[in-house]
VOPAGU-2260 file (C-alpha; in pm, 1 decimal, decimal comma):
REM VOPAGU-2260
SITE   aa  ch    i         X         Y         Z
SITE  MET   A    0     375,1     485,3     532,4
SITE  THR   A    1     155,6     231,8     380,4
SITE  PRO   A    2      44,6      75,1     711,9
SITE  ILE   A    3     -58,8     411,8     838,5
SITE  ALA   A    4    -278,4     505,2     517,5
SITE  GLN   A    5    -436,9     153,7     524,7
SITE  ALA   A    6    -513,9     206,7     914,9
SITE  LEU   A    7    -655,2     566,9     817,1
SITE  ASP   A    8    -877,5     407,9     551,7
SITE  GLY   A    9    -973,7     141,3     767,0
SITE  ARG   A   10    -818,9    -132,9     560,4
SITE  VAL   A   11    -640,6    -297,5     851,2
SITE  SER   A   12    -766,5    -416,8    1215,4
SITE  ALA   A   13    -529,9    -207,0    1448,9
SITE  TRP   A   14    -808,7     -21,1    1597,2
SITE  GLY   A   15    -978,1    -339,7    1644,1
SITE  ALA   A   16    -684,6    -505,4    1807,2
SITE  ALA   A   17    -622,3    -214,3    2042,0
SITE  GLY   A   18    -977,5    -168,5    2130,7
SITE  ALA   A   19    -941,0    -543,7    2224,6
SITE  GLY   A   20    -690,4    -468,4    2488,5
SITE  LEU   A   21    -402,4    -591,0    2272,6
SITE  GLU   A   22     -64,9    -405,4    2223,3
SITE  VAL   A   23     -17,8    -277,9    1847,0
SITE  MET   A   24     348,8    -251,4    1818,9
SITE  ALA   A   25     488,9     -58,3    1505,7
SITE  SER   A   26     869,0    -106,7    1419,3
SITE  ALA   A   27    1159,3      35,1    1211,3
SITE  PRO   A   28     984,2     368,2    1226,9
SITE  LEU   A   29    1302,3     506,3    1053,1
SITE  HIS   A   30    1330,9     234,8     790,9
SITE  GLY   A   31    1679,7     142,0     879,7
SITE  GLY   A   32    1782,0     505,0     874,8
SITE  GLU   A   33    1701,3     543,3     507,0
SITE  LEU   A   34    1420,0     771,4     583,6
SITE  LEU   A   35    1645,0    1035,9     724,4
SITE  GLU   A   36    1798,1    1152,9     393,5
SITE  MET   A   37    1465,2    1168,7     240,0
SITE  VAL   A   38    1270,2    1356,1     467,8
SITE  GLU   A   39    1271,6    1712,0     405,1
SITE  GLN   A   40    1253,4    2011,2     651,0
SITE  GLU   A   41     929,5    2119,9     491,3
SITE  LEU   A   42     792,9    1774,0     574,8
SITE  VAL   A   43     929,0    1800,0     915,7
SITE  ASP   A   44     729,4    2125,1     990,8
SITE  LEU   A   45     418,7    1977,7     830,7
SITE  ILE   A   46     453,9    1720,3    1080,5
SITE  ARG   A   47     511,8    1925,9    1386,6
SITE  PRO   A   48     772,9    2234,3    1375,3
SITE  GLY   A   49    1071,4    2192,0    1586,9
SITE  LEU   A   50    1094,9    1822,2    1534,4
SITE  THR   A   51    1421,0    1663,5    1402,7
SITE  PRO   A   52    1361,7    1443,6    1106,1
SITE  ALA   A   53    1400,6    1133,9    1297,7
SITE  GLN   A   54    1167,6    1283,5    1566,4
SITE  ALA   A   55     929,4    1338,3    1289,3
SITE  CYS   A   56     928,9     985,3    1135,6
SITE  ILE   A   57     879,8     847,9    1466,9
SITE  LEU   A   58     602,9    1044,9    1593,1
SITE  ALA   A   59     399,2     973,1    1259,3
SITE  THR   A   60     484,5     629,9    1334,6
SITE  ALA   A   61     332,1     659,9    1688,0
SITE  SER   A   62      40,5     842,9    1572,3
SITE  GLY   A   63     -82,5     532,2    1362,2
SITE  PRO   A   64    -424,1     463,3    1444,0
SITE  GLY   A   65    -452,2     178,6    1711,1
SITE  VAL   A   66     -51,9     200,3    1764,2
SITE  THR   A   67      26,3     139,1    2152,6
SITE  GLN   A   68     415,5     128,2    2101,3
SITE  VAL   A   69     698,3     191,1    1886,3
SITE  LEU   A   70     977,1     -34,7    1875,2
SITE  VAL   A   71    1320,3     153,0    1825,4
SITE  ALA   A   72    1671,8      30,6    1795,0
SITE  ALA   A   73    1881,9     347,7    1924,8
SITE  SER   A   74    2250,2     355,6    1882,5
SITE  SER   A   75    2305,6     580,0    2170,3
SITE  ALA   A   76    2176,5     734,9    2447,4
SITE  PRO   A   77    2141,1    1096,7    2272,5
SITE  HIS   A   78    1929,0     887,2    2021,3
SITE  TRP   A   79    1718,6     687,9    2273,4
SITE  ARG   A   80    1632,7    1031,1    2447,5
SITE  GLU   A   81    1529,3    1184,2    2129,7
SITE  ALA   A   82    1336,9     913,3    2025,0
SITE  ALA   A   83    1176,4     901,8    2393,8
SITE  ALA   A   84    1083,7    1273,2    2340,2
SITE  ALA   A   85     929,7    1229,5    2016,4
SITE  VAL   A   86     688,6     952,0    2162,8
SITE  ALA   A   87     603,6    1150,6    2443,9
SITE  ARG   A   88     454,7    1417,4    2245,4
SITE  PRO   A   89      93,3    1450,2    2168,0
SITE  PRO   A   90     -18,1    1226,0    1876,9
SITE  LEU   A   91     -96,1    1385,9    1518,3
SITE  ASP   A   92    -438,2    1408,8    1438,7
SITE  ALA   A   93    -596,6    1198,4    1144,4
SITE  ALA   A   94    -602,1    1515,6     921,6
SITE  ARG   A   95    -229,6    1604,9     994,9
SITE  LEU   A   96    -129,5    1243,1     959,3
SITE  ARG   A   97    -329,6    1228,2     570,6
SITE  ARG   A   98    -156,6    1548,6     504,5
SITE  SER   A   99     170,1    1403,8     589,1
SITE  LEU   A  100     112,0    1088,9     386,2
SITE  VAL   A  101      51,2    1268,6      69,4
SITE  TYR   A  102     298,6    1550,8     119,9
SITE  SER   A  103     505,2    1565,7    -225,2
SITE  PRO   A  104     811,4    1756,2    -200,8
SITE  PRO   A  105     933,5    1981,5    -529,4
SITE  SER   A  106    1115,1    1757,6    -779,2
SITE  ASP   A  107    1472,6    1711,6    -682,6
SITE  PRO   A  108    1689,2    1494,1    -884,4
SITE  ALA   A  109    1927,4    1441,0    -615,0
SITE  VAL   A  110    1619,1    1304,9    -410,3
SITE  GLU   A  111    1513,9    1085,3    -696,9
SITE  GLN   A  112    1833,3     929,2    -737,6
SITE  ARG   A  113    1857,9     875,1    -353,0
SITE  MET   A  114    1508,0     677,2    -376,9
SITE  ARG   A  115    1625,8     482,2    -680,3
SITE  ALA   A  116    1922,7     387,3    -496,4
SITE  HIS   A  117    1725,6     277,6    -202,4
SITE  GLN   A  118    1515,4      45,5    -424,1
SITE  GLN   A  119    1825,6    -121,8    -586,7
SITE  ARG   A  120    1987,2    -177,7    -249,9
SITE  ALA   A  121    1686,0    -361,8    -105,2
SITE  ALA   A  122    1704,2    -558,4    -421,4
SITE  GLN   A  123    2084,6    -624,3    -397,4
SITE  ALA   A  124    2031,2    -756,3     -30,2
SITE  LEU   A  125    1850,3   -1002,4    -198,8
SITE  ALA   A  126    2072,8   -1074,2    -505,0
SITE  VAL   A  127    1784,7    -982,8    -704,9
SITE  GLU   A  128    1713,2    -691,1    -975,7
SITE  VAL   A  129    1408,2    -484,9   -1004,0
SITE  TRP   A  130    1269,8    -511,9   -1356,9
SITE  THR   A  131    1024,8    -311,4   -1558,8
SITE  GLU   A  132     670,6    -432,5   -1624,5
SITE  GLY   A  133     725,0    -554,2   -1992,1
SITE  GLU   A  134    1061,5    -706,5   -1901,9
SITE  PHE   A  135     932,0    -899,9   -1607,9
SITE  TRP   A  136     642,9   -1005,1   -1802,0
SITE  GLY   A  137     836,3   -1153,3   -2071,8
SITE  TRP   A  138    1002,9   -1440,7   -1860,2
SITE  ALA   A  139     817,2   -1455,0   -1506,8
SITE  GLY   A  140     454,7   -1416,3   -1595,9
SITE  PRO   A  141     367,5   -1793,0   -1561,1
SITE  GLU   A  142     631,5   -1827,8   -1275,3
SITE  LEU   A  143     425,0   -1533,0   -1073,0
SITE  ALA   A  144      86,1   -1692,2   -1176,1
SITE  SER   A  145     186,6   -2037,0   -1020,8
SITE  ALA   A  146     352,7   -1872,3    -712,3
SITE  LEU   A  147       4,7   -1659,5    -639,8
SITE  ASP   A  148    -194,2   -1969,9    -703,4
SITE  LYS   A  149     -16,7   -2168,4    -429,7
SITE  LEU   A  150     -74,9   -1863,2    -211,8
SITE  SER   A  151    -422,8   -1834,2    -263,1
SITE  VAL   A  152    -500,8   -2165,4     -87,4
SITE  THR   A  153    -296,7   -2110,3     210,5
SITE  ALA   A  154    -487,9   -2126,6     507,6
SITE  THR   A  155    -482,8   -1802,9     723,7
SITE  ASP   A  156    -685,8   -1598,2     954,5
SITE  ARG   A  157    -518,9   -1257,0     848,2
SITE  VAL   A  158    -706,6   -1015,1     681,4
SITE  ALA   A  159    -597,7    -796,2     363,8
SITE  VAL   A  160    -942,4    -644,3     246,7
SITE  ARG   A  161   -1200,4    -599,2     521,4
SITE  THR   A  162   -1563,3    -606,3     408,3
SITE  GLN   A  163   -1657,5    -317,5     614,0
SITE  TYR   A  164   -1399,2     -99,9     400,2
SITE  MET   A  165   -1555,4    -253,2      72,1
SITE  GLU   A  166   -1906,9    -171,3     199,7
SITE  ARG   A  167   -1805,5     201,3     268,1
SITE  ALA   A  168   -1549,6     256,6     -35,6
SITE  ILE   A  169   -1691,4     103,9    -301,4
SITE  PRO   A  170   -2018,7     294,3    -306,6
SITE  GLN   A  171   -1811,4     614,6    -217,8
SITE  PHE   A  172   -1539,6     633,7    -477,4
SITE  VAL   A  173   -1660,2     377,1    -748,8
SITE  GLY   A  174   -2015,2     455,6    -724,7
SITE  ILE   A  175   -2207,8     101,7    -704,8
SITE  PRO   A  176   -2300,8     -91,8    -387,1
SITE  MET   A  177   -2035,0    -356,4    -264,0
SITE  PRO   A  178   -2070,8    -647,3    -524,4
SITE  ASP   A  179   -2106,3    -981,6    -387,5
SITE  ALA   A  180   -1767,2   -1184,4    -349,9
SITE  PRO   A  181   -1825,2   -1529,8    -431,3
SITE  CYS   A  182   -1483,9   -1660,9    -322,9
SITE  TRP   A  183   -1205,8   -1513,2    -107,3
SITE  SER   A  184    -857,5   -1636,6     -98,0
SITE  THR   A  185    -527,5   -1564,1      53,6
SITE  ALA   A  186    -348,4   -1254,1    -132,6
SITE  HIS   A  187     -30,9   -1040,3    -114,3
SITE  GLY   A  188    -179,9    -713,0     -15,9
SITE  ASP   A  189       9,3    -459,9    -230,8
SITE  LEU   A  190     130,5    -649,7    -541,0
SITE  HIS   A  191     246,7    -392,0    -786,0
SITE  TRP   A  192     546,4    -427,6   -1003,3
SITE  THR   A  193     811,0    -232,1    -790,5
SITE  ASN   A  194     734,9    -524,8    -562,7
SITE  LEU   A  195     848,1    -799,6    -823,0
SITE  THR   A  196    1202,3    -862,9    -874,9
SITE  ALA   A  197    1424,9   -1076,1   -1105,3
SITE  PRO   A  198    1494,4   -1377,6   -1027,2
SITE  LEU   A  199    1140,0   -1373,6    -910,2
SITE  ARG   A  200    1093,1   -1264,3    -545,8
SITE  ILE   A  201     789,1   -1083,1    -419,6
SITE  LEU   A  202     857,4    -810,1    -171,3
SITE  ASP   A  203     631,1    -634,3      97,5
SITE  TRP   A  204     460,7    -874,5     270,0
SITE  GLU   A  205     338,1    -697,6     561,2
SITE  GLY   A  206     -48,2    -647,4     434,9
SITE  TRP   A  207     -88,4   -1013,1     324,6
SITE  GLY   A  208    -411,9   -1226,8     406,5
SITE  ARG   A  209    -754,3   -1293,3     275,0
SITE  ALA   A  210    -926,2   -1091,3     -12,0
SITE  PRO   A  211   -1173,3   -1125,5    -256,5
SITE  ALA   A  212   -1093,7   -1360,9    -527,5
SITE  GLY   A  213    -888,4   -1184,5    -810,1
SITE  PHE   A  214    -745,5    -873,4    -587,6
SITE  VAL   A  215    -378,0    -938,7    -677,3
SITE  TRP   A  216    -460,1    -959,3   -1041,0
SITE  ALA   A  217    -683,8    -642,4   -1013,5
SITE  MET   A  218    -361,0    -476,8    -872,7
SITE  LEU   A  219    -138,6    -579,6   -1108,7
SITE  TYR   A  220    -373,6    -453,4   -1399,7
SITE  ALA   A  221    -449,9    -125,9   -1232,3
SITE  TYR   A  222    -102,7      18,8   -1188,2
SITE  PRO   A  223     -20,3      31,0   -1569,0
SITE  LEU   A  224    -322,9     150,4   -1708,9
SITE  LEU   A  225     -95,2     448,3   -1860,9
SITE  GLN   A  226      77,7     130,2   -2052,2
SITE  PRO   A  227    -219,3      -7,5   -2232,3
SITE  ASP   A  228       0,1    -289,2   -2362,3
SITE  THR   A  229      82,6    -429,7   -2042,1
SITE  ALA   A  230    -257,2    -367,4   -1895,8
SITE  ALA   A  231    -368,0    -572,8   -2197,8
SITE  ARG   A  232    -135,3    -863,1   -2128,8
SITE  VAL   A  233    -240,2    -896,1   -1779,0
SITE  ARG   A  234    -604,9    -895,4   -1898,8
SITE  ALA   A  235    -507,3   -1181,2   -2157,6
SITE  ALA   A  236    -314,6   -1374,6   -1903,1
SITE  PHE   A  237    -591,9   -1366,5   -1641,9
SITE  PRO   A  238    -926,8   -1373,6   -1844,7
SITE  VAL   A  239   -1128,8   -1397,4   -1509,6
SITE  LEU   A  240   -1072,5   -1027,7   -1453,3
SITE  GLY   A  241   -1387,1    -862,7   -1612,5
SITE  SER   A  242   -1602,5   -1148,4   -1499,2
SITE  PRO   A  243   -1875,3   -1153,7   -1229,8
SITE  ASP   A  244   -1635,8   -1336,4   -1026,2
SITE  THR   A  245   -1388,4   -1085,9   -1006,8
SITE  LEU   A  246   -1629,8    -788,8    -968,1
SITE  ALA   A  247   -1587,4    -740,4    -596,8
SITE  ALA   A  248   -1205,7    -765,9    -618,9
SITE  GLU   A  249   -1161,6    -504,0    -920,5
SITE  ALA   A  250   -1420,1    -278,1    -787,5
SITE  THR   A  251   -1204,9    -267,4    -409,5
SITE  VAL   A  252    -879,8    -199,0    -610,6
SITE  CYS   A  253   -1021,4      61,2    -811,4
SITE  ALA   A  254   -1188,1     213,7    -485,2
SITE  MET   A  255    -851,8     193,7    -307,1
SITE  LEU   A  256    -671,0     375,1    -577,8
SITE  LEU   A  257    -937,5     627,2    -643,1
SITE  GLN   A  258    -916,4     722,5    -280,4
SITE  THR   A  259    -542,8     773,9    -300,5
SITE  VAL   A  260    -626,6    1011,5    -585,9
SITE  ASP   A  261    -866,4    1210,3    -360,1
SITE  ARG   A  262    -608,8    1230,4    -126,5
SITE  GLY   A  263    -352,0    1395,8    -381,1
SITE  ASP   A  264    -186,4    1093,2    -469,9
SITE  ASN   A  265    -161,7     881,1    -802,7
SITE  LEU   A  266    -305,3    1183,8    -995,2
SITE  VAL   A  267    -189,5    1060,0   -1313,1
SITE  LEU   A  268    -418,2     746,2   -1321,7
SITE  ALA   A  269    -734,6     975,5   -1233,7
SITE  ASP   A  270    -872,2     949,8   -1574,2
SITE  GLU   A  271    -793,0     553,4   -1646,1
SITE  LEU   A  272    -939,8     506,7   -1303,1
SITE  GLY   A  273   -1262,6     684,9   -1379,0
SITE  THR   A  274   -1288,6     496,9   -1715,6
SITE  TRP   A  275   -1247,8     171,4   -1512,4
SITE  ALA   A  276   -1503,9     263,7   -1246,4
SITE  ALA   A  277   -1760,5     338,9   -1536,6
SITE  ASP   A  278   -1683,7     -11,1   -1653,2
SITE  LEU   A  279   -1735,3    -133,4   -1335,2
SITE  TRP   A  280   -2087,6      48,9   -1281,5
SITE  ARG   A  281   -2189,2    -113,7   -1632,0
SITE  ARG   A  282   -2106,4    -430,6   -1495,5
SITE  SER   A  283   -2291,3    -409,2   -1154,9
SITE  PRO   A  284   -2582,9    -585,1   -1115,7
SITE  SER   A  285   -2739,7    -294,3    -927,1
SITE  SER   A  286   -2686,1     -73,9   -1255,2
C-alpha cells in the first residue's frame, strides 16, 4: 500500500503521468496471494461492503491516484471474472482510501505470526535473513554506506521526493519553510531496517530516485528513534546529519513520518518526531 499512500500525499507523479496521457499500470494487487490471508472482513467492509477479500485488494489498487489499469494474473476464469467485477466498480474516494491504509485490526497473535512468516519467506527467497538494527549495524554498516554512496551518483530521471511535496508538507508538519536543498542525489525511497537483510541485500526499490542529499541516512535515523543507542550510532556514522547540508532531507523525512502519525500510524514515534521537529525548527535559518 506504500505507493498508494505516496500518491495520496503527492510524493509520486502518477497523477502527472495520467494527466500527460500516459497509462499508469499497477501490478500484483494481491502481492502473490499473500494479502488474502491478512485482509480481515472488517477491512473488506471498510473498503466496500459486499466484496470478497481479493476484490477489496484489487479495488483499492485500482483506486490509487492516477492508476489507469491493474495487471492481474488470474488462475481461472472465475477468478478473472471476480477481478474484472472489482475493477468495474466505482473507485474509492480519497477519504475512504486513506482510512483503509491506516486500518489497524485488533492485535491477533496468529495474524502477527503470519506477517512475520511472510517477511521471512521473502528473505528466504533471496537466501538472506532479516536482522535487527543492532545486529545489522555491527557488521554491515560500512558495506551499506559504500553501496548507498555508489547509488547516490547513479544518473536517473526518477524522482523519490518531489519539491512540491516538500514545499507543502514541511511547513504543515514541521512548522518551517522548506529549507534550501543544496545537493540532490539518487536514493532508495524507503530505506528502513526491515528492508535490509544479511548477507546485505536492500529490498523494496519501487520508490527509488532523486532526493535531497542525506535522505537515506535521515530515514535510517528516524525509525529507531525509540532506540537511542541505534539512533546515536547512525548519527555518529554519518556526521553530516545535523548539518545545514542535510536540513532539507531531515525535514522531509520528519514531515513524512509526522504525516503518517496524523493519519493514525506510527503513533509510538509521535513524541520523538515532535522533538526532532523542534530541533529542525531551531536549526532553520528562518527561525
